[in-house]
N, C-alpha and C positions, 0 to 999 in steps of 0.2 A: 504494500500500500504506500502510495506517495502523496505528498501535498503538492498540488500543481496550480500555478497561476496560468489560466487559459484565457486568452483574450484576442481581440482584434486591435490593430493599430494603423494609424496613418504612416506613410513612409518617414515622416519627420518625427515620429515617436509620440503621437498624441492619441489618447483613447476616445476623446470627445472634444467638441468645441468648448469655448469658455462657458456657454450656456447649456452644456450637457447634451448637445444635439449629436445623434448618431446616424442621421439620414445618409451621410456620405458613405457609411459602412454597409448599411443594409440594402443598398441599391446595387451593389457590385455582384457580378456573376460568380457563383461558387457551386461546386458539385456536392450535394448533400451526401453522396456516397464516396466522395473523393478523399484524398489523403489529408489527415489531420483535421477533418471536418467535425463540427460540433456533435452531430448525431452518433458518430462512432465513439467520440471521446466520452460523452455523457453516460454511455452505457456502463462504463467502469467507475462511475462516481457514486459514492455512498453518502456523502454529506457536502454541503456548501457553506461557504463563509463569504459575506459581502459587506461593503460599507454602506453608509446611509444614502449617498448619492446614487449608487447602483440600485439600491432598493427603491428609492423614490422613482427612478426611471422605470423600473418594472411596474410599480403601482400605476404610474401614469399611462402605461401601455397595456394594462389588464383588459380594457375594453376590446382591444384587438385580438385577445385570446378568449373572448367570450366571458371575461370576468374571472376566469379560473387562474389560480396560481400555477405557473408553468412547470414547477418542479415537484416530483414525488419524494425527493430526498429531504431529510431534515436540513433546515437552513438556519444559520446564525447570522444576525445583522448586528454589526458593531456600530453603535450610534449613541449620541446624547440627545437625539430628537425623540419626540413622541410620534409614533406612527400607528395607524390601524394595522391589525394583523389580518392577512387574507386567510381564506380557508387553506389548511395545510399546516405542516409542522414548521412554524417560524418562531424562533426564539430571539429576543433582543438582549444584547449584552453591552457592557461598557468595560473599559480598562484594558488590560494586557491581552494580547492575542494568545498567550500561553495557555490560559484556562479554557478559552474557547476552542483552541486547537485540540486540547485533550478531550473535551466533550465531543467534538466533531469526529475525531479519530475513532472514538468508542462507538459512536452512532453509525459510522461508515461501514462497520461490520466487515473489515478486511478489504474494502474497496477504497478508491482514491478520495481525498478531500480536495475539493475544488475551491480555490480562492478566486472568486468571480471578479472582484474589483472593488475598488479602484487601485490605482498604482501605489498610493501611499499605504493602503492596507497590505498589499503584496510586499511592499518594502518593510513593513513592520514584521511580517512573517520571516522575511529574509534576515532582518536584523537579529531576530530571536533564534536563528538557526533552524527554523521550522519549514522552510520552503525547499523542496527538492528539485522541481523543474518549472520552467517557464515555456509555454507554448504560445506563439504569436502568429496570427494571420495578418500579414502586412497588405493593406489595400493600396491600390495605385492612385493615391491622392496625398498631397501635402496640405496641411491645415494652417501652418504658420504659427498657431498658438492653440492653447487648450489645456486639457488635463493630461499630464505626462504619463507615459507607459509605466515608468518606474523612476520616481523622483529622487533617487539616491544611487550612489555607486554600489554596484553589485557585480561581482566577477562571475562569469558564465563560461560554460564549455558547450560548444555547438555539438549536438548529437545527431540531428537529422534536418534535412531541408527538402521541401517538395513544392511543386506548383499545383495549385488547385484553381484552375481557370484564371480569374483575375488576381488571385492572391499568391504571394510567396509565403509559404508556411515554414516556420522554424521551430525546432524543439531544442531547448537548452537545459543542461544540468546546472544547478547552482553550485559553483566551484568551492565555496567556503560555507561551512555550516551544514545545512540540510538536516532534517530531523524526521522525515517520512513517517 
């Protein structure tokens, strides 16, 4: 079981625009059965951890999914904000990622823990030595500004590269730390 930060990014290293827009990402052509695609990845995920902005984006887009929470896995949201909980197993937490990681690993039942986002949250996992891999699907667009992929120095080792239609997909091992 690994703890994996799996995400999409612009070529210049941003997850979203300054106002959290992802329209540039979701309009690109990708093969759902292609290499490193979400549908294959999520099958091995047993628990999710996300930050408040990612959770808010998902809440804002629930009408597009019929109002249903899109994940069957237990999910932790690290936040200081007050949020409504959708139907599904969503837990809200504050503080260090260490305790949340412990609970998520236990709930994952031998499957992967997915650090959904954002970049600062993934950085906190890396800082604590709890992040094993980073998978990034790079879209063919430069945003110029926005929310960074990983806003701190993190040493990585390239494990795999693939093309999935419009995307360059890369899988990295976190070179220092790691706590799977």
